[in-house]
N, CA, C and O atoms as a CHARMM CRD file, in Angstrom:
* protein
*
  316
    1    1 UNK  N    100.81400 165.88300  39.98200 PROA 1      0.00000
    2    1 UNK  CA   101.96400 166.11300  39.43100 PROA 1      0.00000
    3    1 UNK  C    103.05500 166.62900  40.41500 PROA 1      0.00000
    4    1 UNK  O    103.21500 167.82900  40.63800 PROA 1      0.00000
    5    2 UNK  N    103.66500 165.81300  40.88800 PROA 2      0.00000
    6    2 UNK  CA   104.90500 166.90700  42.06600 PROA 2      0.00000
    7    2 UNK  C    106.15700 166.73600  41.37100 PROA 2      0.00000
    8    2 UNK  O    106.61700 165.78700  40.73500 PROA 2      0.00000
    9    3 UNK  N    106.64000 167.99500  41.67300 PROA 3      0.00000
   10    3 UNK  CA   107.89800 168.36900  41.57600 PROA 3      0.00000
   11    3 UNK  C    108.43200 168.59300  40.21200 PROA 3      0.00000
   12    3 UNK  O    107.61800 169.12700  39.45800 PROA 3      0.00000
   13    4 UNK  N    109.49500 168.34400  39.74300 PROA 4      0.00000
   14    4 UNK  CA   109.87700 169.06100  38.23700 PROA 4      0.00000
   15    4 UNK  C    110.00600 168.16500  37.61200 PROA 4      0.00000
   16    4 UNK  O    110.19100 167.05600  38.11400 PROA 4      0.00000
   17    5 UNK  N    109.94900 168.36800  36.36900 PROA 5      0.00000
   18    5 UNK  CA   109.93900 167.34400  35.16400 PROA 5      0.00000
   19    5 UNK  C    111.36300 166.68300  34.66800 PROA 5      0.00000
   20    5 UNK  O    112.48400 167.17400  34.80300 PROA 5      0.00000
   21    6 UNK  N    111.08100 165.69600  34.18700 PROA 6      0.00000
   22    6 UNK  CA   112.32900 164.80000  33.85800 PROA 6      0.00000
   23    6 UNK  C    113.05000 165.92200  32.64100 PROA 6      0.00000
   24    6 UNK  O    114.26300 166.12500  32.69800 PROA 6      0.00000
   25    7 UNK  N    112.46200 166.39700  31.89700 PROA 7      0.00000
   26    7 UNK  CA   113.42200 167.04500  30.79900 PROA 7      0.00000
   27    7 UNK  C    113.51000 168.28600  31.06400 PROA 7      0.00000
   28    7 UNK  O    114.64300 168.73200  31.24300 PROA 7      0.00000
   29    8 UNK  N    112.56400 169.02900  31.14700 PROA 8      0.00000
   30    8 UNK  CA   112.30900 170.55900  31.51600 PROA 8      0.00000
   31    8 UNK  C    112.13800 170.45600  32.67500 PROA 8      0.00000
   32    8 UNK  O    111.48200 169.50000  33.08700 PROA 8      0.00000
   33    9 UNK  N    112.75200 171.54600  33.69900 PROA 9      0.00000
   34    9 UNK  CA   112.26000 171.97700  34.84200 PROA 9      0.00000
   35    9 UNK  C    111.08800 172.75000  35.19000 PROA 9      0.00000
   36    9 UNK  O    111.06200 173.50800  36.15900 PROA 9      0.00000
   37   10 UNK  N    109.98400 172.53400  34.29500 PROA 10     0.00000
   38   10 UNK  CA   108.71300 173.53600  34.35400 PROA 10     0.00000
   39   10 UNK  C    107.91900 172.81600  35.56000 PROA 10     0.00000
   40   10 UNK  O    107.91900 171.58500  35.58100 PROA 10     0.00000
   41   11 UNK  N    107.19600 173.58900  36.63200 PROA 11     0.00000
   42   11 UNK  CA   106.58000 173.06100  37.58700 PROA 11     0.00000
   43   11 UNK  C    105.06800 174.00800  37.36700 PROA 11     0.00000
   44   11 UNK  O    104.97000 175.11400  36.83700 PROA 11     0.00000
   45   12 UNK  N    104.10400 173.25800  37.89400 PROA 12     0.00000
   46   12 UNK  CA   102.79400 173.75100  38.29200 PROA 12     0.00000
   47   12 UNK  C    102.93500 175.29900  38.38500 PROA 12     0.00000
   48   12 UNK  O    103.91700 175.85200  38.88100 PROA 12     0.00000
   49   13 UNK  N    101.68600 176.04800  37.77500 PROA 13     0.00000
   50   13 UNK  CA   101.91800 177.45300  38.59500 PROA 13     0.00000
   51   13 UNK  C    100.68800 177.56400  39.79600 PROA 13     0.00000
   52   13 UNK  O     99.60800 176.98400  39.68400 PROA 13     0.00000
   53   14 UNK  N    100.97900 178.22400  40.69200 PROA 14     0.00000
   54   14 UNK  CA   100.28100 178.61400  41.73700 PROA 14     0.00000
   55   14 UNK  C     99.82500 179.88800  41.58300 PROA 14     0.00000
   56   14 UNK  O    100.29200 180.80700  40.90900 PROA 14     0.00000
   57   15 UNK  N     98.64300 179.83100  42.44000 PROA 15     0.00000
   58   15 UNK  CA    97.86800 181.03900  42.57500 PROA 15     0.00000
   59   15 UNK  C     96.56100 181.30700  43.28300 PROA 15     0.00000
   60   15 UNK  O     96.60100 180.57500  44.27200 PROA 15     0.00000
   61   16 UNK  N     95.56700 181.89100  43.29100 PROA 16     0.00000
   62   16 UNK  CA    94.61100 181.76400  44.34200 PROA 16     0.00000
   63   16 UNK  C     93.59700 181.80000  43.22100 PROA 16     0.00000
   64   16 UNK  O     93.64600 182.28600  42.09100 PROA 16     0.00000
   65   17 UNK  N     92.53800 181.04600  43.96600 PROA 17     0.00000
   66   17 UNK  CA    91.21000 180.35400  43.24900 PROA 17     0.00000
   67   17 UNK  C     90.62500 181.49300  43.96200 PROA 17     0.00000
   68   17 UNK  O     91.08700 181.75700  45.07300 PROA 17     0.00000
   69   18 UNK  N     89.24700 182.52600  43.26500 PROA 18     0.00000
   70   18 UNK  CA    88.59600 183.52700  43.50500 PROA 18     0.00000
   71   18 UNK  C     87.40100 182.86300  43.49500 PROA 18     0.00000
   72   18 UNK  O     87.14800 182.12900  42.54000 PROA 18     0.00000
   73   19 UNK  N     86.42100 183.02800  44.62400 PROA 19     0.00000
   74   19 UNK  CA    84.93700 182.83600  44.71800 PROA 19     0.00000
   75   19 UNK  C     84.12100 184.43400  44.29900 PROA 19     0.00000
   76   19 UNK  O     84.66000 185.51000  44.04000 PROA 19     0.00000
   77   20 UNK  N     82.91100 184.14700  44.34700 PROA 20     0.00000
   78   20 UNK  CA    82.10600 185.38600  43.91500 PROA 20     0.00000
   79   20 UNK  C     82.08200 186.44300  44.93900 PROA 20     0.00000
   80   20 UNK  O     81.75000 187.59000  44.64000 PROA 20     0.00000
   81   21 UNK  N     82.43300 186.09100  46.18700 PROA 21     0.00000
   82   21 UNK  CA    82.80300 187.01300  47.23100 PROA 21     0.00000
   83   21 UNK  C     84.27900 187.58000  47.35000 PROA 21     0.00000
   84   21 UNK  O     84.68600 188.40900  48.16400 PROA 21     0.00000
   85   22 UNK  N     84.91700 186.99500  46.43900 PROA 22     0.00000
   86   22 UNK  CA    86.23000 187.27900  46.10200 PROA 22     0.00000
   87   22 UNK  C     87.13200 186.74500  47.37900 PROA 22     0.00000
   88   22 UNK  O     88.28900 187.13100  47.54900 PROA 22     0.00000
   89   23 UNK  N     86.61700 186.02400  48.05700 PROA 23     0.00000
   90   23 UNK  CA    87.51500 185.16000  49.33200 PROA 23     0.00000
   91   23 UNK  C     88.56400 184.14800  48.18400 PROA 23     0.00000
   92   23 UNK  O     88.15100 183.60000  47.16200 PROA 23     0.00000
   93   24 UNK  N     89.81900 184.12100  48.65500 PROA 24     0.00000
   94   24 UNK  CA    90.90000 183.65400  48.46700 PROA 24     0.00000
   95   24 UNK  C     91.44800 182.06400  48.73800 PROA 24     0.00000
   96   24 UNK  O     91.73900 181.69600  49.87600 PROA 24     0.00000
   97   25 UNK  N     91.53200 181.33300  47.77500 PROA 25     0.00000
   98   25 UNK  CA    91.87100 180.38900  48.15900 PROA 25     0.00000
   99   25 UNK  C     92.86300 179.60500  47.36600 PROA 25     0.00000
  100   25 UNK  O     92.71500 179.69300  46.14800 PROA 25     0.00000
  101   26 UNK  N     93.92300 178.79500  47.83000 PROA 26     0.00000
  102   26 UNK  CA    95.50400 178.56300  47.07000 PROA 26     0.00000
  103   26 UNK  C     95.06000 177.74100  45.80200 PROA 26     0.00000
  104   26 UNK  O     94.00900 177.11100  45.92600 PROA 26     0.00000
  105   27 UNK  N     95.64400 177.67400  44.74000 PROA 27     0.00000
  106   27 UNK  CA    95.51400 176.26500  43.82100 PROA 27     0.00000
  107   27 UNK  C     96.10700 176.50700  43.06600 PROA 27     0.00000
  108   27 UNK  O     96.45900 177.66500  42.84000 PROA 27     0.00000
  109   28 UNK  N     96.49900 175.34200  42.27600 PROA 28     0.00000
  110   28 UNK  CA    97.59900 174.91200  41.00200 PROA 28     0.00000
  111   28 UNK  C     96.78600 174.90700  39.81500 PROA 28     0.00000
  112   28 UNK  O     95.67000 174.39600  39.71400 PROA 28     0.00000
  113   29 UNK  N     97.57300 175.64700  38.73100 PROA 29     0.00000
  114   29 UNK  CA    97.64300 175.11300  37.02400 PROA 29     0.00000
  115   29 UNK  C     98.42300 174.28200  37.04500 PROA 29     0.00000
  116   29 UNK  O     99.53800 174.80300  37.06600 PROA 29     0.00000
  117   30 UNK  N     98.49000 172.95500  37.05200 PROA 30     0.00000
  118   30 UNK  CA    98.84400 171.93400  36.44700 PROA 30     0.00000
  119   30 UNK  C     99.47600 171.93400  35.09300 PROA 30     0.00000
  120   30 UNK  O     98.87500 172.55300  34.21500 PROA 30     0.00000
  121   31 UNK  N    100.56100 171.35300  34.79800 PROA 31     0.00000
  122   31 UNK  CA   101.02000 171.60300  33.24400 PROA 31     0.00000
  123   31 UNK  C    100.15300 170.14000  32.16200 PROA 31     0.00000
  124   31 UNK  O     99.92400 169.01300  32.60100 PROA 31     0.00000
  125   32 UNK  N     99.89300 170.53600  31.01900 PROA 32     0.00000
  126   32 UNK  CA    99.39400 169.61100  30.34800 PROA 32     0.00000
  127   32 UNK  C    100.71700 168.31500  29.89600 PROA 32     0.00000
  128   32 UNK  O    101.41700 168.41100  28.88800 PROA 32     0.00000
  129   33 UNK  N    100.76300 167.69400  30.44400 PROA 33     0.00000
  130   33 UNK  CA   102.04200 166.57900  30.23100 PROA 33     0.00000
  131   33 UNK  C    101.42000 165.53600  29.29700 PROA 33     0.00000
  132   33 UNK  O    100.21100 165.31100  29.35800 PROA 33     0.00000
  133   34 UNK  N    102.06300 165.02000  28.60100 PROA 34     0.00000
  134   34 UNK  CA   101.95500 164.06600  27.61200 PROA 34     0.00000
  135   34 UNK  C    102.76700 163.22800  27.44400 PROA 34     0.00000
  136   34 UNK  O    103.92900 163.60600  27.29700 PROA 34     0.00000
  137   35 UNK  N    102.43300 161.63200  27.39700 PROA 35     0.00000
  138   35 UNK  CA   103.66900 160.67400  27.09500 PROA 35     0.00000
  139   35 UNK  C    103.63400 160.63300  25.50400 PROA 35     0.00000
  140   35 UNK  O    102.54100 160.51600  24.94800 PROA 35     0.00000
  141   36 UNK  N    104.81000 160.72700  24.75500 PROA 36     0.00000
  142   36 UNK  CA   104.67300 161.11400  23.32200 PROA 36     0.00000
  143   36 UNK  C    106.42600 160.28300  22.67900 PROA 36     0.00000
  144   36 UNK  O    107.57400 160.41300  23.10300 PROA 36     0.00000
  145   37 UNK  N    105.85700 159.48200  21.54500 PROA 37     0.00000
  146   37 UNK  CA   107.21200 158.54100  21.06000 PROA 37     0.00000
  147   37 UNK  C    107.56000 159.75600  19.93300 PROA 37     0.00000
  148   37 UNK  O    106.77300 160.29600  19.15600 PROA 37     0.00000
  149   38 UNK  N    109.04600 160.00600  20.11400 PROA 38     0.00000
  150   38 UNK  CA   109.59500 160.66100  19.05600 PROA 38     0.00000
  151   38 UNK  C    110.78500 159.53600  18.06600 PROA 38     0.00000
  152   38 UNK  O    111.52400 158.65200  18.50000 PROA 38     0.00000
  153   39 UNK  N    110.63900 159.87400  17.05000 PROA 39     0.00000
  154   39 UNK  CA   111.83600 159.17400  16.22600 PROA 39     0.00000
  155   39 UNK  C    112.88800 159.94500  16.08700 PROA 39     0.00000
  156   39 UNK  O    112.91500 161.13100  15.75900 PROA 39     0.00000
  157   40 UNK  N    114.05600 158.99000  16.43800 PROA 40     0.00000
  158   40 UNK  CA   115.26300 159.84600  16.80600 PROA 40     0.00000
  159   40 UNK  C    115.98200 159.38500  15.52900 PROA 40     0.00000
  160   40 UNK  O    116.17000 158.16900  15.57900 PROA 40     0.00000
  161   41 UNK  N    116.43300 159.92900  14.43600 PROA 41     0.00000
  162   41 UNK  CA   117.18700 159.32700  12.83500 PROA 41     0.00000
  163   41 UNK  C    118.36700 159.27000  13.40100 PROA 41     0.00000
  164   41 UNK  O    118.92700 158.71600  12.45500 PROA 41     0.00000
  165   42 UNK  N    119.02800 159.36800  14.02000 PROA 42     0.00000
  166   42 UNK  CA   120.27900 159.50600  14.27600 PROA 42     0.00000
  167   42 UNK  C    120.60400 157.99400  14.77300 PROA 42     0.00000
  168   42 UNK  O    121.63300 157.44800  14.37600 PROA 42     0.00000
  169   43 UNK  N    119.79600 157.39100  15.56300 PROA 43     0.00000
  170   43 UNK  CA   119.73400 155.98700  16.57700 PROA 43     0.00000
  171   43 UNK  C    118.64200 155.13100  15.50500 PROA 43     0.00000
  172   43 UNK  O    118.56800 153.90300  15.56500 PROA 43     0.00000
  173   44 UNK  N    118.03100 155.72800  14.78200 PROA 44     0.00000
  174   44 UNK  CA   117.17300 154.92200  14.16700 PROA 44     0.00000
  175   44 UNK  C    115.84700 154.09300  14.86800 PROA 44     0.00000
  176   44 UNK  O    115.33100 152.99800  14.64500 PROA 44     0.00000
  177   45 UNK  N    115.58300 155.16600  15.80300 PROA 45     0.00000
  178   45 UNK  CA   114.67500 154.18000  17.00300 PROA 45     0.00000
  179   45 UNK  C    114.04800 155.08400  17.36300 PROA 45     0.00000
  180   45 UNK  O    114.47100 156.24000  17.39000 PROA 45     0.00000
  181   46 UNK  N    112.66100 154.63700  17.78600 PROA 46     0.00000
  182   46 UNK  CA   111.73200 155.72300  18.81700 PROA 46     0.00000
  183   46 UNK  C    112.35100 155.95800  20.15300 PROA 46     0.00000
  184   46 UNK  O    113.31900 155.26800  20.47300 PROA 46     0.00000
  185   47 UNK  N    111.86400 156.91100  21.00200 PROA 47     0.00000
  186   47 UNK  CA   112.01300 157.45200  22.26200 PROA 47     0.00000
  187   47 UNK  C    110.96100 157.74000  23.00400 PROA 47     0.00000
  188   47 UNK  O    110.43900 158.80300  22.66500 PROA 47     0.00000
  189   48 UNK  N    110.51400 157.27200  23.77300 PROA 48     0.00000
  190   48 UNK  CA   109.59400 157.83200  24.86500 PROA 48     0.00000
  191   48 UNK  C    109.70900 159.10700  25.77500 PROA 48     0.00000
  192   48 UNK  O    110.33400 159.01700  26.83100 PROA 48     0.00000
  193   49 UNK  N    109.16400 160.21000  25.42300 PROA 49     0.00000
  194   49 UNK  CA   109.40900 161.16300  26.71600 PROA 49     0.00000
  195   49 UNK  C    108.29000 161.84000  27.37200 PROA 49     0.00000
  196   49 UNK  O    107.33000 161.83300  26.60100 PROA 49     0.00000
  197   50 UNK  N    108.04000 162.36700  28.37700 PROA 50     0.00000
  198   50 UNK  CA   107.12400 162.85100  28.69100 PROA 50     0.00000
  199   50 UNK  C    107.51300 164.13700  29.07300 PROA 50     0.00000
  200   50 UNK  O    108.37800 164.43200  29.89700 PROA 50     0.00000
  201   51 UNK  N    106.57600 165.11800  28.19400 PROA 51     0.00000
  202   51 UNK  CA   106.61400 166.64900  27.52500 PROA 51     0.00000
  203   51 UNK  C    105.22800 167.05200  27.82900 PROA 51     0.00000
  204   51 UNK  O    104.20400 166.44700  28.14600 PROA 51     0.00000
  205   52 UNK  N    105.62500 168.56300  27.57900 PROA 52     0.00000
  206   52 UNK  CA   104.15000 169.54000  27.70300 PROA 52     0.00000
  207   52 UNK  C    103.65700 169.54800  26.39400 PROA 52     0.00000
  208   52 UNK  O    104.28600 169.17500  25.40400 PROA 52     0.00000
  209   53 UNK  N    102.43100 170.01600  26.41700 PROA 53     0.00000
  210   53 UNK  CA   102.11300 170.20600  24.69300 PROA 53     0.00000
  211   53 UNK  C    102.94100 171.29900  24.07300 PROA 53     0.00000
  212   53 UNK  O    103.29200 171.13200  22.90500 PROA 53     0.00000
  213   54 UNK  N    103.31800 172.46000  24.74100 PROA 54     0.00000
  214   54 UNK  CA   103.97100 173.27700  24.26200 PROA 54     0.00000
  215   54 UNK  C    105.10300 172.79700  23.39200 PROA 54     0.00000
  216   54 UNK  O    105.41000 173.06700  22.23100 PROA 54     0.00000
  217   55 UNK  N    105.82400 171.71200  24.63500 PROA 55     0.00000
  218   55 UNK  CA   107.30100 171.39700  24.05000 PROA 55     0.00000
  219   55 UNK  C    106.86700 170.11800  23.01300 PROA 55     0.00000
  220   55 UNK  O    107.84900 169.55400  22.52900 PROA 55     0.00000
  221   56 UNK  N    106.00500 169.76400  22.74300 PROA 56     0.00000
  222   56 UNK  CA   105.61100 169.17700  21.75300 PROA 56     0.00000
  223   56 UNK  C    106.08700 169.91700  20.35300 PROA 56     0.00000
  224   56 UNK  O    107.02600 169.62000  19.61500 PROA 56     0.00000
  225   57 UNK  N    105.03400 171.07500  20.23000 PROA 57     0.00000
  226   57 UNK  CA   105.32600 171.79300  19.10200 PROA 57     0.00000
  227   57 UNK  C    106.65300 172.37700  18.83900 PROA 57     0.00000
  228   57 UNK  O    107.00100 172.70000  17.70400 PROA 57     0.00000
  229   58 UNK  N    107.36200 172.50800  19.83500 PROA 58     0.00000
  230   58 UNK  CA   108.91000 173.26300  19.79700 PROA 58     0.00000
  231   58 UNK  C    109.53100 171.85800  19.11300 PROA 58     0.00000
  232   58 UNK  O    110.11500 171.90200  18.03000 PROA 58     0.00000
  233   59 UNK  N    109.34700 170.62700  19.84700 PROA 59     0.00000
  234   59 UNK  CA   110.34800 169.40200  18.83200 PROA 59     0.00000
  235   59 UNK  C    109.93300 169.13800  17.64300 PROA 59     0.00000
  236   59 UNK  O    110.80400 168.54500  17.00600 PROA 59     0.00000
  237   60 UNK  N    108.61600 169.38700  16.83900 PROA 60     0.00000
  238   60 UNK  CA   108.39000 169.12500  15.96100 PROA 60     0.00000
  239   60 UNK  C    109.13600 169.98200  15.06600 PROA 60     0.00000
  240   60 UNK  O    109.58600 169.58800  13.99000 PROA 60     0.00000
  241   61 UNK  N    109.28300 171.34600  15.58800 PROA 61     0.00000
  242   61 UNK  CA   109.77300 172.66900  14.67400 PROA 61     0.00000
  243   61 UNK  C    111.56700 172.38500  14.96000 PROA 61     0.00000
  244   61 UNK  O    112.20200 172.84000  14.00800 PROA 61     0.00000
  245   62 UNK  N    112.11000 172.00400  15.60300 PROA 62     0.00000
  246   62 UNK  CA   113.67200 171.87800  15.97700 PROA 62     0.00000
  247   62 UNK  C    114.00000 170.48900  15.90900 PROA 62     0.00000
  248   62 UNK  O    115.10800 170.31000  15.40400 PROA 62     0.00000
  249   63 UNK  N    113.40800 169.45300  16.24900 PROA 63     0.00000
  250   63 UNK  CA   113.84500 168.16100  16.22300 PROA 63     0.00000
  251   63 UNK  C    114.48000 167.95900  17.81400 PROA 63     0.00000
  252   63 UNK  O    115.06700 168.81300  18.47900 PROA 63     0.00000
  253   64 UNK  N    114.17100 166.56800  18.18900 PROA 64     0.00000
  254   64 UNK  CA   114.19300 165.90300  19.41900 PROA 64     0.00000
  255   64 UNK  C    115.77700 166.04500  20.10300 PROA 64     0.00000
  256   64 UNK  O    116.00500 166.47200  21.23500 PROA 64     0.00000
  257   65 UNK  N    116.79400 165.57500  19.11400 PROA 65     0.00000
  258   65 UNK  CA   118.17500 165.95700  19.54800 PROA 65     0.00000
  259   65 UNK  C    118.66800 167.56400  19.94800 PROA 65     0.00000
  260   65 UNK  O    119.29300 167.86300  20.96600 PROA 65     0.00000
  261   66 UNK  N    118.27400 168.39600  19.00600 PROA 66     0.00000
  262   66 UNK  CA   118.45400 169.95200  19.42800 PROA 66     0.00000
  263   66 UNK  C    117.59800 170.27900  20.73500 PROA 66     0.00000
  264   66 UNK  O    118.03400 170.92200  21.69000 PROA 66     0.00000
  265   67 UNK  N    116.38200 169.77100  20.64100 PROA 67     0.00000
  266   67 UNK  CA   115.65400 170.09500  22.15900 PROA 67     0.00000
  267   67 UNK  C    116.25500 169.67600  22.94400 PROA 67     0.00000
  268   67 UNK  O    116.76200 170.58700  23.59800 PROA 67     0.00000
  269   68 UNK  N    116.67100 168.17300  23.49800 PROA 68     0.00000
  270   68 UNK  CA   117.38300 167.79400  24.05300 PROA 68     0.00000
  271   68 UNK  C    118.68400 168.50000  24.33900 PROA 68     0.00000
  272   68 UNK  O    119.00400 168.81800  25.48500 PROA 68     0.00000
  273   69 UNK  N    119.44500 168.74600  23.25500 PROA 69     0.00000
  274   69 UNK  CA   120.67200 169.77500  23.54700 PROA 69     0.00000
  275   69 UNK  C    120.52700 170.91500  24.22500 PROA 69     0.00000
  276   69 UNK  O    121.40600 171.29100  25.00000 PROA 69     0.00000
  277   70 UNK  N    119.61200 171.47800  24.06000 PROA 70     0.00000
  278   70 UNK  CA   119.29900 173.08800  24.25800 PROA 70     0.00000
  279   70 UNK  C    118.61700 173.17900  26.15900 PROA 70     0.00000
  280   70 UNK  O    118.42500 174.10700  26.94400 PROA 70     0.00000
  281   71 UNK  N    118.44000 171.64000  26.22300 PROA 71     0.00000
  282   71 UNK  CA   117.80400 171.44000  28.17700 PROA 71     0.00000
  283   71 UNK  C    118.88300 170.92800  28.58000 PROA 71     0.00000
  284   71 UNK  O    118.82200 170.64500  29.77700 PROA 71     0.00000
  285   72 UNK  N    120.23900 170.58700  27.90000 PROA 72     0.00000
  286   72 UNK  CA   121.56900 170.12100  28.41100 PROA 72     0.00000
  287   72 UNK  C    121.12200 168.60800  29.19200 PROA 72     0.00000
  288   72 UNK  O    121.21600 168.23900  30.36300 PROA 72     0.00000
  289   73 UNK  N    120.47400 167.78900  27.65400 PROA 73     0.00000
  290   73 UNK  CA   120.30400 166.54300  28.27200 PROA 73     0.00000
  291   73 UNK  C    120.72400 166.06700  27.11600 PROA 73     0.00000
  292   73 UNK  O    121.07500 166.82200  26.20900 PROA 73     0.00000
  293   74 UNK  N    120.74200 164.50900  26.98900 PROA 74     0.00000
  294   74 UNK  CA   120.95700 163.60900  25.92300 PROA 74     0.00000
  295   74 UNK  C    119.72200 162.77000  25.63300 PROA 74     0.00000
  296   74 UNK  O    118.69100 162.86200  26.29900 PROA 74     0.00000
  297   75 UNK  N    119.89500 161.89300  24.53600 PROA 75     0.00000
  298   75 UNK  CA   118.66300 160.73800  24.27800 PROA 75     0.00000
  299   75 UNK  C    118.79000 159.83800  25.48200 PROA 75     0.00000
  300   75 UNK  O    117.88800 159.54500  26.26800 PROA 75     0.00000
  301   76 UNK  N    119.94100 159.47800  25.50300 PROA 76     0.00000
  302   76 UNK  CA   120.05400 158.42500  27.00200 PROA 76     0.00000
  303   76 UNK  C    119.73000 158.82100  28.15700 PROA 76     0.00000
  304   76 UNK  O    119.62600 158.04500  29.10600 PROA 76     0.00000
  305   77 UNK  N    119.52000 160.12500  28.23600 PROA 77     0.00000
  306   77 UNK  CA   119.47700 160.86500  29.56600 PROA 77     0.00000
  307   77 UNK  C    117.65900 160.57600  30.25100 PROA 77     0.00000
  308   77 UNK  O    117.28800 160.13200  31.33800 PROA 77     0.00000
  309   78 UNK  N    116.97300 161.00200  29.19500 PROA 78     0.00000
  310   78 UNK  CA   115.77600 160.44300  28.94000 PROA 78     0.00000
  311   78 UNK  C    114.82400 159.70000  28.86400 PROA 78     0.00000
  312   78 UNK  O    113.67600 159.95000  29.23200 PROA 78     0.00000
  313   79 UNK  N    115.34300 158.42900  28.23400 PROA 79     0.00000
  314   79 UNK  CA   114.98500 157.13900  27.89200 PROA 79     0.00000
  315   79 UNK  C    115.19600 156.18000  28.89500 PROA 79     0.00000
  316   79 UNK  O    114.91000 155.00000  28.69100 PROA 79     0.00000
């Protein structure tokens, strides 16, 4: 999962993996990214957006257009 995401600017978390002897090695916790189709009633069509599962719950609650507006994007930017 390289770089930042298209809709939000979330990045993988980084930290240390600890062995039984407490030796530290670097590791990443990757985002749970999903390709999801959302229906936009204003356009009367579906748009496909790559979002995390946490963002899917937010979009279900407030809607696609409002979610993108809070991110400073439009439907045309992500499709």
